[in-house]
N, C-alpha and C positions, 0 to 999 in steps of 0.2 A: 446335465452337470458332468463335469470331469473329477474323477478321483485319481491322486497321482499317488502310487506306492514306489517310494525310495527304499531300495534294498541296501543296507549295511553300507552306507557311504560314511565311513568313520577313517580317522586317522591312519588308524593303521594299516589300513589298505591304501594308503596314499604315499608316495614319496617321502622318505623320512620315518616311517612306520616300518614297526616288524616284519610286515607280510606286504611289502609295497609292491603296488602294481605300476609299472613306470609311466601310463600315459593316464593316472585316474586323475591326475591333478587338472587335465584338460577335459576328461569328462565331467569334473566337478563343477568348471566352470561353464560349461554347456548347460548342465543342470540347471545352475543358478539364472542362468539367463533366460531360461526355459521357463522356471518358477514365475520371475518377475516377468516377463512377456504375456504370460495368460494368467496371471494372479486374477481376474476379477472372473474367469471362466474355470478356476479349479475351486471346485464346491468342498473338498476333502483332500487331505494329507496324511497318508499313514506311512511312518517310517519305522522298519526293523532293525535292530540293533542286535549284531553278533554279540554275545555275552557270556565271557569264559570266566571260571577259577583258573588258577594257575595250574593245579592237578587235574587236569582233562585229560580224557583218555588220548586225545590226538595232540597233546603237548610232549615234549621229549621227556620232561621231569616223573611223567607217570611211569616210565618205563628205564628197566635197566638190563644190562648183559651179565653174565657170571663175572665180569670184572667189576661190577658196579659202575660201568659207565652209561650213560643215558645216550639213546639215538641221536643223530643228526636230524636236524630239521629236512624234510621232502623223505625222511626212510619210509618204504612201504614195509608193513608190518604183516606178514600173512597169518593163517591159521597153522599152518607147519610150523612157523617160526615160535609162535606162542607153546605148541605141544613138543616141540624140542628145546625149548628153555633159551634159544638164541636170543629173544626178546621177553621178558617176562614183567609183569606190574610189579612195582616194588612194594614190598611185605609190610611196609610200615604204614601204609595208606591207611587212613582214618576215615573210614566213608560212613557220614551219616546217614543213621538209618531211616529218618523222617525229618522233613521240613514243613512246619504249619501251614508253610503256602504252598510248597510244591507238591508235597506229599512225598512217600518213598520214593528212593531214587530206582529201584526195579519193583514195578508192579506185577505180580504173577499173572494177574488177569491179563494185562496188556501185551506183557512178554509171551504169553503163550499164543495170542494171535499169530505170532510169526514160528508157529510151529511147536513139537512138544517141548518141554523144559528138562534138561538133563536131570537124572536122581541125584548126580553129586553138584549140583548148583550150590546146595548150603552143606554148611557141617553138619554136626551131630546137635551143635547149640544152637543151630537155626540161623548162622550168620553167613553171609554171601561169601562163597569161594570165589576168590578176585581171579584167579588164574584160570577154572574153569568158565568163570563168566567171560573173561577175555577169549577163550580158545570158541566158545559158543558166538560170541559176538563177531570175532571177524569171520568165522564161518557164515554167519546170516549177512554180514557184508558184503561177502564175496558172492554169495548166492544170488544177491540182486543185480548183478553184473554191471553196477556203475563205477565205483572204485574199492581197491583194496585200503586197507586203513592206512592213512598218509600222515605222516607226524610233522604239522605245521610249526614254523617257529611262534612262540608264545605270543598271542596276539587277542585284542579286544578284551584285555584282563578288566573285571568290573571295576570302576574307581579309578583306572589310570587315565592319561590323556588320550592313549590310543584308542579308547573306547568311545571319544566323543565324535560327534559328526563334525565334518570338516568346516573350517570356519566360513567358508564363502557359500555353500550351500546353507549353514544354520543361518547366516545372515538374511538371506533369500525367503528362509520360510519364515523367519521373526517378522519382514516385510508382508508375507502374504498374509500373516495372521493378523497386524496392525491394519491391512487394508481391508480385509474381508471380514473380521470378528470371529474367524476360525480358530480352531485350537489343534494341535498336531495330535494324531493318536499314535503312541508310541508302543512298538511290539517287541520285547526281548525273545531271544532265541539262543538256543546252547547252553544253558545253564546247567542242565544235568551234566554230571561228571563222567559219565558212563555211556554217552551214545552222541556220536556226530550228528548234526544238525545243519544242513545245508538248506534247506527250503524253510522258509519261516512257517510253514503251515505242517511239517511232519518232520520227525528224526528220521535218518536212515535206517536206523533200526529202533522203532518205537519200545521204549521199557517202561514207559510210566504213562499217565494219563496227559501230563502235561506234555508228553512229547510224540503222543499219539497224534493223528490228523485233527487240526484245528477246524471242525466243521463250522462253528460259530464266527471264524474269523472271514473263512471262505463265502460264507452266505452274506455277510455283512460286505463285503467289498460288491456282491451283486445288488445291493439294495441302493435304489436311487441314482443310478449309475448309468449315464449313457456312453461313457467312455472310461476304462481302467487304463491308465497310462502306466508303465513300470519301465524302470532304470535304475542302476547302481552297481556293486561290485559284489562278487566278479560274475562277468559275463558267464564263464564256464563253469562256475559252482552254484553260489545262493541265488544269483538272478536265475540262472539255468532251471535249476529245480523248484524254485518260488514259483517260476511262471508255468512250469510244465505242471505242477500240482493244481493251479487256478485251473489253467486249460482243461486238465482232465475233467474236472468236475463243473465245467463252465457249459450251459445248455448250447448244443453243438449248433442250433441255429443263429447264435448270438455272437459268434466267436470273432465279428467284425467289431466288436465292441471293446475288444482286447490288443492295447498298442505296446510294442517294446521298440524304446529308443536307443537304436544301436551305436548312436554316437554319444551315448551317455552311459557308456558300460565298457569294460575291457575284460579281456581274460588272463588270469593268472598266467605269467609266463611260462611254457611247456604244456600247457593246456589249452591252446588255441584252438585245435582242432575240435575240442567241445564244445569249445564258444561257438565255431562255426556249424557244428552239426545243431546245436540247438536252435540257431536262427533260421536253419533249412528244416529243421522240423516243424518250429510253429508257424512259419510261412504255409507249409503245406497242410499244417492244419485250421488254416483259415484266420491265424493271428496276424494283425498289421504291423509289418516291420517297418518302421520311418525313422526319419531323424529327427532332431530338435527345430530345425528349419523347416522341414516339409510337413511337420503336423500341422492339421488343421482342427480347431475346436468345433 
């Protein structure tokens, strides 16, 4: 049986959206055709949704300079930038301490797994010192060697049309559900305001239990699955790191169960090299790199 993992096939990543990838509509057409063609052999569909609040650490309105200006989209903010005051988080941020469903934004036990917590991370009243947090966050992000903090255009805001799955793929999913009696499993990611989450399984810098590695999801993808097929947006970012996390925790003698549909995903413009490197790395690891036409269930 085949499990299909669709990563962030949302309006904002397609032409007309706030973080549009020029070729994403073509990817979506091929994805929809793939679902309809293989409907009878797809036993399970799992869809991830990038799900942000407006005041997210990777959005412009989270930050300001000494003039009160917000950074332009695609600005890279380094640890040095925060330390020097070139870019600082806005002082009027009202960060919820705890949400009944997601828990605290920063869980000290989880955050400590990435290294010692600075003594000045909290003020004398026990409130998070947001500037010190951002210094520590950008430092940890840079230490991973993937990306510096990139400020993206506001995208996939919860409750907005840009958060929705593109119509063509949604219609194909609904067709699959009607034909098979199956229901889509929805996985949201990115709701924590204080960390970026490219992978659907783990934040770039885990700061809470919900942003730490999702072993339950990873294990469930292995269950009753002969093939795990993956595609979506973007090849350079969320598909890239979701698949990397899955492959890292997949049995090494069963890597041939993993397939990436390279014609159903595209890189963010300017990050094409990251997408190509991802495909090469996964091929070297034993993951099947196929197209929607060459895949055989």
